[in-house]
C-alpha positions as CSV (number, residue, x, y, z in Angstrom):
1,X,76.6,161.2,256.1
2,X,78.4,160.2,252.9
3,X,76.6,159.1,249.9
4,X,77.5,155.1,249.7
5,X,76.9,153.0,247.0
6,X,75.6,149.2,247.9
7,X,75.0,146.4,246.1
8,X,73.3,143.2,246.6
9,X,75.7,140.5,244.9
10,X,73.3,137.8,243.9
11,X,74.6,136.8,240.7
12,X,77.7,135.3,239.7
13,X,79.8,133.8,236.9
14,X,82.1,130.7,237.3
15,X,83.9,128.8,234.8
16,X,83.1,125.9,235.5
17,X,79.4,126.6,236.7
18,X,77.0,126.4,233.9
19,X,79.1,127.4,231.4
20,X,80.0,130.6,232.7
21,X,76.5,131.8,232.1
22,X,75.7,133.9,235.0
23,X,73.6,132.3,237.7
24,X,71.9,132.8,241.1
25,X,74.8,132.8,243.9
26,X,75.3,129.4,245.3
27,X,73.2,127.5,242.9
28,X,73.0,126.5,239.0
29,X,70.1,128.1,238.0
30,X,70.9,130.8,235.4
31,X,69.8,134.0,234.6
32,X,68.6,132.7,231.4
33,X,66.3,130.3,233.2
34,X,64.4,133.2,234.8
35,X,63.9,134.9,231.8
36,X,62.8,132.0,230.0
37,X,60.2,131.2,233.1
38,X,59.0,134.8,232.3
39,X,59.0,135.0,229.1
40,X,58.1,131.8,227.7
41,X,55.9,129.9,230.5
42,X,54.3,133.3,231.5
43,X,55.2,132.9,235.6
44,X,55.3,136.0,237.5
45,X,58.5,136.5,240.0
46,X,56.6,135.1,242.9
47,X,55.9,132.0,241.1
48,X,59.3,131.6,239.7
49,X,60.9,131.9,243.7
50,X,58.2,129.1,244.6
51,X,58.8,126.9,241.1
52,X,62.8,127.1,241.5
53,X,63.0,127.4,245.4
54,X,64.7,130.5,245.4
55,X,64.1,133.9,247.1
56,X,62.4,136.7,245.5
57,X,65.0,138.6,246.0
58,X,67.3,136.4,243.9
59,X,64.8,136.3,241.3
60,X,64.8,140.3,241.1
61,X,68.3,140.4,241.1
62,X,68.4,137.8,238.1
63,X,65.9,140.0,236.6
64,X,67.7,143.1,237.0
65,X,70.8,141.4,235.6
66,X,68.9,140.5,232.6
67,X,67.7,143.9,231.9
68,X,71.5,145.3,232.6
69,X,72.8,142.6,230.2
70,X,69.6,142.5,227.8
71,X,71.6,141.6,224.4
72,X,74.2,139.0,225.6
73,X,71.1,137.3,227.3
74,X,68.6,137.7,224.9
75,X,71.5,136.3,222.2
76,X,72.0,133.4,224.7
77,X,68.8,132.2,225.0
78,X,68.4,132.7,220.8
79,X,71.3,130.5,221.1
80,X,69.6,127.7,223.5
81,X,66.7,127.4,221.0
82,X,68.2,126.8,217.9
83,X,70.6,124.3,219.6
84,X,67.5,122.6,221.1
85,X,66.0,123.0,217.6
86,X,68.5,121.4,215.7
87,X,69.2,118.5,218.2
88,X,65.1,117.7,217.8
89,X,65.4,117.8,214.5
90,X,68.7,115.5,214.3
91,X,66.6,112.9,216.2
92,X,63.8,113.4,214.2
93,X,65.9,112.2,211.2
94,X,67.5,109.2,213.2
95,X,64.1,107.6,212.9
96,X,64.9,106.6,217.0
97,X,61.9,106.6,219.1
98,X,62.0,109.6,221.6
99,X,62.1,108.0,224.7
100,X,60.7,110.1,228.0
101,X,61.2,109.0,231.6
């Protein structure tokens, strides 16, 4: 039997889905969402799968993608944090109350 390279294609990038960021196939769940859940919310893969209602294999595919593209994903996460902080600061400076629903 000849060697065969097999791949699980669970991560996709579509320009019209989540700004072209890598997502779990057929969802809008970004690889960054998985990484943030682990890094900042101390979730393990089982908890992430349950919480986001995806399979454990999809979580591990996202983590595998992250490790293969670590710099890109880390930069994206840093940009998201900076944007959130800027928006928060702009909101505070506006003096408008924060409305939570």
